[in-house]
Backbone as XML, in Angstrom:
<?xml version="1.0"?>
<chain id="A" units="angstrom">
  <residue number="1" name="UNK">
    <atom name="N" x="0.836" y="-1.190" z="0.000"/>
    <atom name="CA" x="0.000" y="0.000" z="0.000"/>
    <atom name="C" x="0.878" y="1.249" z="0.000"/>
  </residue>
  <residue number="2" name="UNK">
    <atom name="N" x="0.245" y="2.336" z="-0.319"/>
    <atom name="CA" x="0.944" y="3.610" z="-0.400"/>
    <atom name="C" x="0.889" y="4.330" z="0.945"/>
  </residue>
  <residue number="3" name="UNK">
    <atom name="N" x="1.946" y="5.088" z="1.204"/>
    <atom name="CA" x="2.004" y="5.917" z="2.401"/>
    <atom name="C" x="2.120" y="7.372" z="1.985"/>
  </residue>
  <residue number="4" name="UNK">
    <atom name="N" x="1.490" y="8.258" z="2.751"/>
    <atom name="CA" x="1.622" y="9.690" z="2.524"/>
    <atom name="C" x="2.639" y="10.231" z="3.514"/>
  </residue>
  <residue number="5" name="UNK">
    <atom name="N" x="3.763" y="10.698" z="2.980"/>
    <atom name="CA" x="4.807" y="11.312" z="3.807"/>
    <atom name="C" x="4.534" y="12.810" z="3.819"/>
  </residue>
  <residue number="6" name="UNK">
    <atom name="N" x="4.050" y="13.297" z="4.931"/>
    <atom name="CA" x="3.681" y="14.706" z="5.007"/>
    <atom name="C" x="4.913" y="15.552" z="5.299"/>
  </residue>
  <residue number="7" name="UNK">
    <atom name="N" x="4.886" y="16.775" z="4.812"/>
    <atom name="CA" x="6.019" y="17.682" z="4.989"/>
    <atom name="C" x="6.289" y="17.975" z="6.461"/>
  </residue>
  <residue number="8" name="UNK">
    <atom name="N" x="5.291" y="17.837" z="7.304"/>
    <atom name="CA" x="5.485" y="18.101" z="8.737"/>
    <atom name="C" x="6.102" y="16.913" z="9.477"/>
  </residue>
  <residue number="9" name="UNK">
    <atom name="N" x="6.419" y="15.832" z="8.737"/>
    <atom name="CA" x="7.087" y="14.678" z="9.339"/>
    <atom name="C" x="6.167" y="13.532" z="9.711"/>
  </residue>
  <residue number="10" name="UNK">
    <atom name="N" x="4.868" y="13.732" z="9.654"/>
    <atom name="CA" x="3.946" y="12.649" z="9.974"/>
    <atom name="C" x="3.739" y="11.751" z="8.754"/>
  </residue>
  <residue number="11" name="UNK">
    <atom name="N" x="3.246" y="10.544" z="9.004"/>
    <atom name="CA" x="3.009" y="9.572" z="7.933"/>
    <atom name="C" x="1.585" y="9.039" z="8.056"/>
  </residue>
  <residue number="12" name="UNK">
    <atom name="N" x="0.867" y="9.058" z="6.947"/>
    <atom name="CA" x="-0.454" y="8.417" z="6.875"/>
    <atom name="C" x="-0.265" y="7.134" z="6.081"/>
  </residue>
  <residue number="13" name="UNK">
    <atom name="N" x="-0.555" y="6.008" z="6.704"/>
    <atom name="CA" x="-0.350" y="4.722" z="6.054"/>
    <atom name="C" x="-1.570" y="4.301" z="5.253"/>
  </residue>
  <residue number="14" name="UNK">
    <atom name="N" x="-1.313" y="3.507" z="4.220"/>
    <atom name="CA" x="-2.362" y="2.876" z="3.404"/>
    <atom name="C" x="-3.352" y="3.869" z="2.808"/>
  </residue>
  <residue number="15" name="UNK">
    <atom name="N" x="-2.840" y="4.913" z="2.161"/>
    <atom name="CA" x="-3.723" y="5.870" z="1.497"/>
    <atom name="C" x="-4.146" y="5.316" z="0.136"/>
  </residue>
  <residue number="16" name="UNK">
    <atom name="N" x="-5.315" y="5.710" z="-0.319"/>
    <atom name="CA" x="-5.846" y="5.239" z="-1.597"/>
    <atom name="C" x="-5.251" y="6.043" z="-2.751"/>
  </residue>
  <residue number="17" name="UNK">
    <atom name="N" x="-4.708" y="5.326" z="-3.731"/>
    <atom name="CA" x="-4.188" y="5.977" z="-4.939"/>
    <atom name="C" x="-4.763" y="5.290" z="-6.179"/>
  </residue>
  <residue number="18" name="UNK">
    <atom name="N" x="-6.026" y="4.948" z="-6.096"/>
    <atom name="CA" x="-6.678" y="4.222" z="-7.189"/>
    <atom name="C" x="-6.892" y="5.079" z="-8.423"/>
  </residue>
  <residue number="19" name="UNK">
    <atom name="N" x="-7.043" y="6.387" z="-8.235"/>
    <atom name="CA" x="-7.306" y="7.261" z="-9.375"/>
    <atom name="C" x="-6.306" y="8.417" z="-9.397"/>
  </residue>
  <residue number="20" name="UNK">
    <atom name="N" x="-6.224" y="9.046" z="-10.566"/>
    <atom name="CA" x="-5.397" y="10.241" z="-10.691"/>
    <atom name="C" x="-5.864" y="11.312" z="-9.714"/>
  </residue>
  <residue number="21" name="UNK">
    <atom name="N" x="-7.148" y="11.432" z="-9.582"/>
    <atom name="CA" x="-7.704" y="12.439" z="-8.670"/>
    <atom name="C" x="-7.307" y="12.173" z="-7.220"/>
  </residue>
  <residue number="22" name="UNK">
    <atom name="N" x="-7.255" y="10.890" z="-6.824"/>
    <atom name="CA" x="-6.793" y="10.543" z="-5.473"/>
    <atom name="C" x="-5.369" y="11.060" z="-5.256"/>
  </residue>
  <residue number="23" name="UNK">
    <atom name="N" x="-4.499" y="10.775" z="-6.221"/>
    <atom name="CA" x="-3.095" y="11.174" z="-6.087"/>
    <atom name="C" x="-2.948" y="12.684" z="-6.081"/>
  </residue>
  <residue number="24" name="UNK">
    <atom name="N" x="-3.671" y="13.376" z="-6.976"/>
    <atom name="CA" x="-3.587" y="14.836" z="-7.024"/>
    <atom name="C" x="-4.091" y="15.464" z="-5.732"/>
  </residue>
  <residue number="25" name="UNK">
    <atom name="N" x="-5.130" y="14.901" z="-5.159"/>
    <atom name="CA" x="-5.670" y="15.427" z="-3.906"/>
    <atom name="C" x="-4.658" y="15.278" z="-2.769"/>
  </residue>
  <residue number="26" name="UNK">
    <atom name="N" x="-3.982" y="14.145" z="-2.731"/>
    <atom name="CA" x="-3.019" y="13.897" z="-1.652"/>
    <atom name="C" x="-1.795" y="14.811" z="-1.725"/>
  </residue>
  <residue number="27" name="UNK">
    <atom name="N" x="-1.308" y="15.113" z="-2.935"/>
    <atom name="CA" x="-0.113" y="15.960" z="-3.061"/>
    <atom name="C" x="-0.456" y="17.423" z="-3.297"/>
  </residue>
  <residue number="28" name="UNK">
    <atom name="N" x="-1.735" y="17.722" z="-3.525"/>
    <atom name="CA" x="-2.157" y="19.103" z="-3.666"/>
    <atom name="C" x="-1.915" y="19.718" z="-5.032"/>
  </residue>
  <residue number="29" name="UNK">
    <atom name="N" x="-1.961" y="18.921" z="-6.085"/>
    <atom name="CA" x="-1.776" y="19.475" z="-7.429"/>
    <atom name="C" x="-1.408" y="18.408" z="-8.430"/>
  </residue>
  <residue number="30" name="UNK">
    <atom name="N" x="-0.903" y="18.861" z="-9.580"/>
    <atom name="CA" x="-0.463" y="17.919" z="-10.609"/>
    <atom name="C" x="0.647" y="17.037" z="-10.067"/>
  </residue>
  <residue number="31" name="UNK">
    <atom name="N" x="0.704" y="15.792" z="-10.560"/>
    <atom name="CA" x="1.682" y="14.854" z="-10.014"/>
    <atom name="C" x="2.881" y="14.669" z="-10.938"/>
  </residue>
  <residue number="32" name="UNK">
    <atom name="N" x="3.975" y="14.275" z="-10.319"/>
    <atom name="CA" x="5.205" y="13.910" z="-11.013"/>
    <atom name="C" x="5.801" y="12.723" z="-10.268"/>
  </residue>
  <residue number="33" name="UNK">
    <atom name="N" x="6.396" y="11.788" z="-11.001"/>
    <atom name="CA" x="7.012" y="10.607" z="-10.391"/>
    <atom name="C" x="8.504" y="10.838" z="-10.213"/>
  </residue>
  <residue number="34" name="UNK">
    <atom name="N" x="9.000" y="10.489" z="-9.032"/>
    <atom name="CA" x="10.440" y="10.554" z="-8.749"/>
    <atom name="C" x="10.886" y="9.134" z="-8.455"/>
  </residue>
  <residue number="35" name="UNK">
    <atom name="N" x="11.787" y="8.619" z="-9.278"/>
    <atom name="CA" x="12.282" y="7.248" z="-9.130"/>
    <atom name="C" x="13.536" y="7.282" z="-8.280"/>
  </residue>
  <residue number="36" name="UNK">
    <atom name="N" x="13.598" y="6.398" z="-7.292"/>
    <atom name="CA" x="14.722" y="6.397" z="-6.360"/>
    <atom name="C" x="15.563" y="5.132" z="-6.550"/>
  </residue>
  <residue number="37" name="UNK">
    <atom name="N" x="16.715" y="5.140" z="-5.936"/>
    <atom name="CA" x="17.587" y="3.962" z="-5.967"/>
    <atom name="C" x="17.228" y="2.979" z="-4.863"/>
  </residue>
  <residue number="38" name="UNK">
    <atom name="N" x="16.209" y="3.286" z="-4.093"/>
    <atom name="CA" x="15.821" y="2.454" z="-2.945"/>
    <atom name="C" x="14.571" y="1.627" z="-3.224"/>
  </residue>
  <residue number="39" name="UNK">
    <atom name="N" x="14.320" y="1.296" z="-4.504"/>
    <atom name="CA" x="13.169" y="0.488" z="-4.901"/>
    <atom name="C" x="11.851" y="1.138" z="-4.476"/>
  </residue>
  <residue number="40" name="UNK">
    <atom name="N" x="11.846" y="2.463" z="-4.477"/>
    <atom name="CA" x="10.653" y="3.238" z="-4.136"/>
    <atom name="C" x="10.389" y="4.236" z="-5.251"/>
  </residue>
  <residue number="41" name="UNK">
    <atom name="N" x="9.129" y="4.585" z="-5.413"/>
    <atom name="CA" x="8.733" y="5.670" z="-6.299"/>
    <atom name="C" x="7.988" y="6.688" z="-5.442"/>
  </residue>
  <residue number="42" name="UNK">
    <atom name="N" x="8.355" y="7.944" z="-5.592"/>
    <atom name="CA" x="7.683" y="9.017" z="-4.875"/>
    <atom name="C" x="6.801" y="9.765" z="-5.866"/>
  </residue>
  <residue number="43" name="UNK">
    <atom name="N" x="5.587" y="10.028" z="-5.457"/>
    <atom name="CA" x="4.662" y="10.801" z="-6.269"/>
    <atom name="C" x="4.559" y="12.165" z="-5.599"/>
  </residue>
  <residue number="44" name="UNK">
    <atom name="N" x="5.021" y="13.182" z="-6.315"/>
    <atom name="CA" x="5.171" y="14.516" z="-5.729"/>
    <atom name="C" x="4.318" y="15.529" z="-6.480"/>
  </residue>
  <residue number="45" name="UNK">
    <atom name="N" x="4.178" y="16.711" z="-5.889"/>
    <atom name="CA" x="3.515" y="17.829" z="-6.546"/>
    <atom name="C" x="4.479" y="18.391" z="-7.584"/>
  </residue>
  <residue number="46" name="UNK">
    <atom name="N" x="4.059" y="18.353" z="-8.843"/>
    <atom name="CA" x="4.901" y="18.774" z="-9.957"/>
    <atom name="C" x="5.391" y="20.223" z="-9.816"/>
  </residue>
  <residue number="47" name="UNK">
    <atom name="N" x="4.590" y="21.075" z="-9.225"/>
    <atom name="CA" x="4.931" y="22.495" z="-9.116"/>
    <atom name="C" x="5.355" y="22.887" z="-7.704"/>
  </residue>
  <residue number="48" name="UNK">
    <atom name="N" x="5.699" y="21.890" z="-6.884"/>
    <atom name="CA" x="6.013" y="22.156" z="-5.485"/>
    <atom name="C" x="7.141" y="23.138" z="-5.267"/>
  </residue>
  <residue number="49" name="UNK">
    <atom name="N" x="8.213" y="23.018" z="-6.042"/>
    <atom name="CA" x="9.334" y="23.953" z="-5.883"/>
    <atom name="C" x="8.942" y="25.356" z="-6.345"/>
  </residue>
  <residue number="50" name="UNK">
    <atom name="N" x="8.171" y="25.435" z="-7.431"/>
    <atom name="CA" x="7.754" y="26.736" z="-7.957"/>
    <atom name="C" x="6.822" y="27.475" z="-7.008"/>
  </residue>
  <residue number="51" name="UNK">
    <atom name="N" x="6.023" y="26.716" z="-6.266"/>
    <atom name="CA" x="5.057" y="27.331" z="-5.349"/>
    <atom name="C" x="5.560" y="27.380" z="-3.912"/>
  </residue>
  <residue number="52" name="UNK">
    <atom name="N" x="6.837" y="27.076" z="-3.721"/>
    <atom name="CA" x="7.500" y="27.182" z="-2.413"/>
    <atom name="C" x="6.841" y="26.340" z="-1.328"/>
  </residue>
  <residue number="53" name="UNK">
    <atom name="N" x="6.486" y="25.098" z="-1.664"/>
    <atom name="CA" x="5.987" y="24.192" z="-0.633"/>
    <atom name="C" x="7.106" y="23.897" z="0.360"/>
  </residue>
  <residue number="54" name="UNK">
    <atom name="N" x="6.767" y="23.538" z="1.590"/>
    <atom name="CA" x="7.801" y="23.294" z="2.610"/>
    <atom name="C" x="8.612" y="22.030" z="2.302"/>
  </residue>
  <residue number="55" name="UNK">
    <atom name="N" x="9.854" y="22.039" z="2.738"/>
    <atom name="CA" x="10.754" y="20.908" z="2.572"/>
    <atom name="C" x="10.156" y="19.663" z="3.221"/>
  </residue>
  <residue number="56" name="UNK">
    <atom name="N" x="10.264" y="18.548" z="2.535"/>
    <atom name="CA" x="9.864" y="17.255" z="3.098"/>
    <atom name="C" x="11.156" y="16.476" z="3.324"/>
  </residue>
  <residue number="57" name="UNK">
    <atom name="N" x="11.663" y="16.522" z="4.538"/>
    <atom name="CA" x="12.976" y="15.947" z="4.823"/>
    <atom name="C" x="13.007" y="14.440" z="4.629"/>
  </residue>
  <residue number="58" name="UNK">
    <atom name="N" x="11.967" y="13.734" z="5.063"/>
    <atom name="CA" x="11.995" y="12.278" z="4.924"/>
    <atom name="C" x="11.965" y="11.868" z="3.457"/>
  </residue>
  <residue number="59" name="UNK">
    <atom name="N" x="11.168" y="12.533" z="2.636"/>
    <atom name="CA" x="11.141" y="12.231" z="1.201"/>
    <atom name="C" x="12.462" y="12.626" z="0.542"/>
  </residue>
  <residue number="60" name="UNK">
    <atom name="N" x="13.048" y="13.723" z="0.967"/>
    <atom name="CA" x="14.339" y="14.155" z="0.427"/>
    <atom name="C" x="15.427" y="13.136" z="0.738"/>
  </residue>
  <residue number="61" name="UNK">
    <atom name="N" x="15.386" y="12.570" z="1.928"/>
    <atom name="CA" x="16.365" y="11.542" z="2.301"/>
    <atom name="C" x="16.215" y="10.298" z="1.428"/>
  </residue>
  <residue number="62" name="UNK">
    <atom name="N" x="14.986" y="9.910" z="1.141"/>
    <atom name="CA" x="14.744" y="8.735" z="0.301"/>
    <atom name="C" x="15.220" y="8.985" z="-1.124"/>
  </residue>
  <residue number="63" name="UNK">
    <atom name="N" x="14.901" y="10.169" z="-1.657"/>
    <atom name="CA" x="15.209" y="10.485" z="-3.056"/>
    <atom name="C" x="16.637" y="10.965" z="-3.268"/>
  </residue>
  <residue number="64" name="UNK">
    <atom name="N" x="17.302" y="11.332" z="-2.190"/>
    <atom name="CA" x="18.657" y="11.894" z="-2.257"/>
    <atom name="C" x="18.685" y="13.159" z="-3.113"/>
  </residue>
  <residue number="65" name="UNK">
    <atom name="N" x="17.605" y="13.936" z="-3.002"/>
    <atom name="CA" x="17.487" y="15.241" z="-3.642"/>
    <atom name="C" x="16.400" y="16.013" z="-2.901"/>
  </residue>
  <residue number="66" name="UNK">
    <atom name="N" x="16.308" y="17.298" z="-3.146"/>
    <atom name="CA" x="15.320" y="18.115" z="-2.462"/>
    <atom name="C" x="13.907" y="17.784" z="-2.952"/>
  </residue>
  <residue number="67" name="UNK">
    <atom name="N" x="13.054" y="17.431" z="-2.012"/>
    <atom name="CA" x="11.647" y="17.142" z="-2.280"/>
    <atom name="C" x="10.819" y="18.011" z="-1.341"/>
  </residue>
  <residue number="68" name="UNK">
    <atom name="N" x="9.757" y="18.598" z="-1.871"/>
    <atom name="CA" x="8.926" y="19.489" z="-1.058"/>
    <atom name="C" x="7.473" y="19.025" z="-1.071"/>
  </residue>
  <residue number="69" name="UNK">
    <atom name="N" x="6.740" y="19.459" z="-0.056"/>
    <atom name="CA" x="5.315" y="19.165" z="0.030"/>
    <atom name="C" x="5.026" y="17.749" z="0.493"/>
  </residue>
  <residue number="70" name="UNK">
    <atom name="N" x="3.746" y="17.424" z="0.538"/>
    <atom name="CA" x="3.315" y="16.082" z="0.901"/>
    <atom name="C" x="3.586" y="15.148" z="-0.280"/>
  </residue>
  <residue number="71" name="UNK">
    <atom name="N" x="4.044" y="13.936" z="0.022"/>
    <atom name="CA" x="4.537" y="13.007" z="-0.997"/>
    <atom name="C" x="3.949" y="11.626" z="-0.754"/>
  </residue>
  <residue number="72" name="UNK">
    <atom name="N" x="3.559" y="10.967" z="-1.840"/>
    <atom name="CA" x="3.098" y="9.583" z="-1.763"/>
    <atom name="C" x="4.294" y="8.678" z="-2.032"/>
  </residue>
  <residue number="73" name="UNK">
    <atom name="N" x="4.494" y="7.706" z="-1.147"/>
    <atom name="CA" x="5.591" y="6.740" z="-1.297"/>
    <atom name="C" x="4.994" y="5.384" z="-1.637"/>
  </residue>
  <residue number="74" name="UNK">
    <atom name="N" x="5.449" y="4.789" z="-2.746"/>
    <atom name="CA" x="5.000" y="3.452" z="-3.124"/>
    <atom name="C" x="6.219" y="2.605" z="-3.468"/>
  </residue>
  <residue number="75" name="UNK">
    <atom name="N" x="6.071" y="1.310" z="-3.299"/>
    <atom name="CA" x="7.153" y="0.408" z="-3.710"/>
    <atom name="C" x="7.160" y="0.323" z="-5.232"/>
  </residue>
  <residue number="76" name="UNK">
    <atom name="N" x="8.290" y="-0.048" z="-5.791"/>
    <atom name="CA" x="8.380" y="-0.215" z="-7.235"/>
    <atom name="C" x="7.389" y="-1.277" z="-7.711"/>
  </residue>
  <residue number="77" name="UNK">
    <atom name="N" x="7.198" y="-2.306" z="-6.909"/>
    <atom name="CA" x="6.243" y="-3.368" z="-7.246"/>
    <atom name="C" x="4.825" y="-2.820" z="-7.384"/>
  </residue>
  <residue number="78" name="UNK">
    <atom name="N" x="4.417" y="-2.009" z="-6.413"/>
    <atom name="CA" x="3.082" y="-1.425" z="-6.461"/>
    <atom name="C" x="2.961" y="-0.431" z="-7.619"/>
  </residue>
  <residue number="79" name="UNK">
    <atom name="N" x="4.014" y="0.323" z="-7.866"/>
    <atom name="CA" x="4.015" y="1.269" z="-8.973"/>
    <atom name="C" x="3.785" y="0.550" z="-10.302"/>
  </residue>
  <residue number="80" name="UNK">
    <atom name="N" x="4.448" y="-0.589" z="-10.496"/>
    <atom name="CA" x="4.290" y="-1.342" z="-11.739"/>
    <atom name="C" x="2.859" y="-1.848" z="-11.899"/>
  </residue>
  <residue number="81" name="UNK">
    <atom name="N" x="2.192" y="-2.167" z="-10.812"/>
    <atom name="CA" x="0.785" y="-2.596" z="-10.875"/>
    <atom name="C" x="-0.126" y="-1.447" z="-11.309"/>
  </residue>
  <residue number="82" name="UNK">
    <atom name="N" x="0.257" y="-0.224" z="-10.958"/>
    <atom name="CA" x="-0.538" y="0.958" z="-11.313"/>
    <atom name="C" x="-0.488" y="1.234" z="-12.812"/>
  </residue>
  <residue number="83" name="UNK">
    <atom name="N" x="0.621" y="0.925" z="-13.410"/>
    <atom name="CA" x="0.835" y="1.260" z="-14.819"/>
    <atom name="C" x="0.263" y="0.249" z="-15.729"/>
  </residue>
</chain>
């Protein structure tokens, strides 16, 4: 299942990402996929940096790059099922 890594450091487990609208609602806008070396895919707000969303430290640590806003974390296995 997918987890929502919130910018404030909290985690919501088992969030629904069945539809595009579900994912957009969780990240607060258009989505973009960030592929990591840790067998995880992060679904982020595509315009998060442009709109100055707050730093998401836990997502940044996973991606090894700056990630902002609330982020959906899924395993690569689950991501492949979505596609």
